[in-house]
KOLVOTI-931875 format. One line per field, with one value per residue (C-alpha): residue number from 1; residue in three letters; x, y, z. Coordinates in nm, 4 decimals. Example, Ala and Ser with C-alpha at 12.3 -4.5 7.8 and 13.67 -1.06 7.14 Angstrom:
<pts>
mifi = 1  2;
torpa = Ala  Ser;
xx = 1.2300  1.3670;
yy = -0.4500  -0.1060;
zz = 0.7800  0.7140;
</pts>
This chain:
<pts>
mifi = 1  2  3  4  5  6  7  8  9  10  11  12  13  14  15  16  17  18  19  20  21  22  23  24  25  26  27  28  29  30  31  32  33  34  35  36  37  38  39  40  41  42  43  44  45  46  47  48  49  50  51  52  53  54  55  56  57  58  59  60  61  62  63  64  65  66  67  68  69  70  71  72  73  74  75  76  77  78  79  80  81  82  83  84  85  86  87  88  89  90  91  92  93  94  95  96  97  98;
torpa = Unk  Unk  Unk  Unk  Unk  Unk  Unk  Unk  Unk  Unk  Unk  Unk  Unk  Unk  Unk  Unk  Unk  Unk  Unk  Unk  Unk  Unk  Unk  Unk  Unk  Unk  Unk  Unk  Unk  Unk  Unk  Unk  Unk  Unk  Unk  Unk  Unk  Unk  Unk  Unk  Unk  Unk  Unk  Unk  Unk  Unk  Unk  Unk  Unk  Unk  Unk  Unk  Unk  Unk  Unk  Unk  Unk  Unk  Unk  Unk  Unk  Unk  Unk  Unk  Unk  Unk  Unk  Unk  Unk  Unk  Unk  Unk  Unk  Unk  Unk  Unk  Unk  Unk  Unk  Unk  Unk  Unk  Unk  Unk  Unk  Unk  Unk  Unk  Unk  Unk  Unk  Unk  Unk  Unk  Unk  Unk  Unk  Unk;
xx = -3.6555  -3.3191  -3.2561  -3.5977  -3.5450  -3.1987  -3.3367  -3.6168  -3.3691  -3.1427  -3.4347  -3.5272  -3.1669  -3.1406  -3.4710  -3.3681  -3.0337  -3.1984  -3.4269  -3.1211  -2.9701  -2.9645  -3.1564  -3.4292  -3.4503  -3.4903  -3.7646  -3.9469  -3.9135  -4.0701  -4.3597  -4.4184  -4.3018  -4.2780  -4.5379  -4.5401  -4.8765  -4.9950  -5.1028  -4.7550  -4.5735  -4.4842  -4.5215  -4.8902  -4.9495  -4.7609  -4.9137  -4.6662  -4.7676  -5.0455  -5.2663  -5.2568  -5.3265  -5.6114  -5.7701  -5.7453  -5.8988  -6.1477  -6.0376  -5.8656  -5.4918  -5.4808  -5.6555  -5.3901  -5.1147  -5.3057  -5.3639  -4.9977  -4.8796  -5.1130  -5.0028  -5.3617  -5.2806  -4.9960  -4.8150  -4.4407  -4.2121  -3.9686  -3.7747  -4.0431  -4.3121  -4.5678  -4.5899  -4.8375  -4.9313  -5.2857  -5.3066  -5.2050  -5.4466  -5.7330  -5.6505  -5.6266  -5.9562  -6.1331  -6.0139  -6.1408  -6.4845  -6.5569;
yy = -2.0018  -2.1067  -1.7559  -1.7470  -2.0874  -1.9874  -1.6587  -1.8346  -2.0816  -1.7952  -1.6157  -1.9293  -1.9756  -1.6138  -1.6307  -1.9455  -1.7919  -1.4633  -1.6517  -1.7994  -1.4543  -1.3611  -1.0367  -1.2171  -1.4830  -1.2136  -1.0488  -1.3815  -1.4475  -1.1085  -1.1723  -1.5302  -1.5606  -1.9080  -1.9624  -2.3028  -2.4689  -2.4104  -2.7702  -2.9015  -2.6848  -2.8651  -2.5492  -2.5240  -2.8796  -2.8406  -2.7467  -2.6258  -2.6066  -2.7549  -2.4498  -2.4854  -2.8585  -2.8020  -2.5372  -2.7658  -3.0682  -2.8722  -2.9889  -2.8208  -2.7731  -3.0082  -3.2793  -3.2482  -3.3071  -3.6055  -3.7574  -3.7058  -3.8713  -4.1694  -4.1849  -4.1696  -3.9070  -3.8888  -3.6096  -3.5640  -3.3285  -3.0710  -2.9796  -2.8950  -2.8116  -3.0547  -3.0808  -3.2550  -3.2648  -3.1693  -3.4459  -3.7149  -3.5850  -3.5850  -3.9407  -4.0599  -3.8966  -4.0277  -4.3821  -4.3564  -4.2284  -4.5112;
zz = -7.5049  -7.3621  -7.2313  -7.0583  -6.8963  -6.7694  -6.6397  -6.4454  -6.3023  -6.1959  -6.0293  -5.8376  -5.7238  -5.6159  -5.4302  -5.2432  -5.1468  -5.0448  -4.8065  -4.6346  -4.5779  -4.2050  -4.2559  -4.4477  -4.1778  -3.9076  -4.1086  -4.1469  -3.7723  -3.6970  -3.9335  -3.8166  -3.4546  -3.3053  -3.0372  -2.8692  -2.8275  -2.4725  -2.4090  -2.4853  -2.2333  -1.9112  -1.7042  -1.7963  -1.6765  -1.3479  -1.0137  -0.7516  -0.3873  -0.1798  -0.2334  -0.6132  -0.5944  -0.3466  -0.5679  -0.8720  -0.6967  -0.4864  -0.1399  0.1531  0.1814  0.4786  0.2752  0.0051  0.2609  0.4017  0.0565  -0.0323  0.2889  0.2322  -0.1355  -0.2568  -0.5207  -0.7759  -0.5931  -0.5590  -0.3749  -0.5020  -0.1896  0.0641  -0.1907  -0.3245  -0.7023  -0.9290  -1.2946  -1.3892  -1.6477  -1.3981  -1.1359  -1.3895  -1.4957  -1.1346  -1.0327  -1.3455  -1.2728  -0.9145  -1.0170  -1.2624;
</pts>
């Protein structure tokens, strides 16, 4: 019995060390690639440019510039381009409709 227990313990130790080996890690990464959840990526929530914001809200490009100038929408600027987050725009529009 002692030999069997030692042998199992040795197998477990070898298996845990084998998993830490760089080649084994690469193989695991190929089998199970990391894919970030799309809703958590900032780029998916960001609208860049007046045209993108206008298409998302359903108004004209000129209206977006007017609403940004009057600060009636949560829109910022990145250089000369207007930027907005979809989540903030949804929240703002929902609060205005109620």
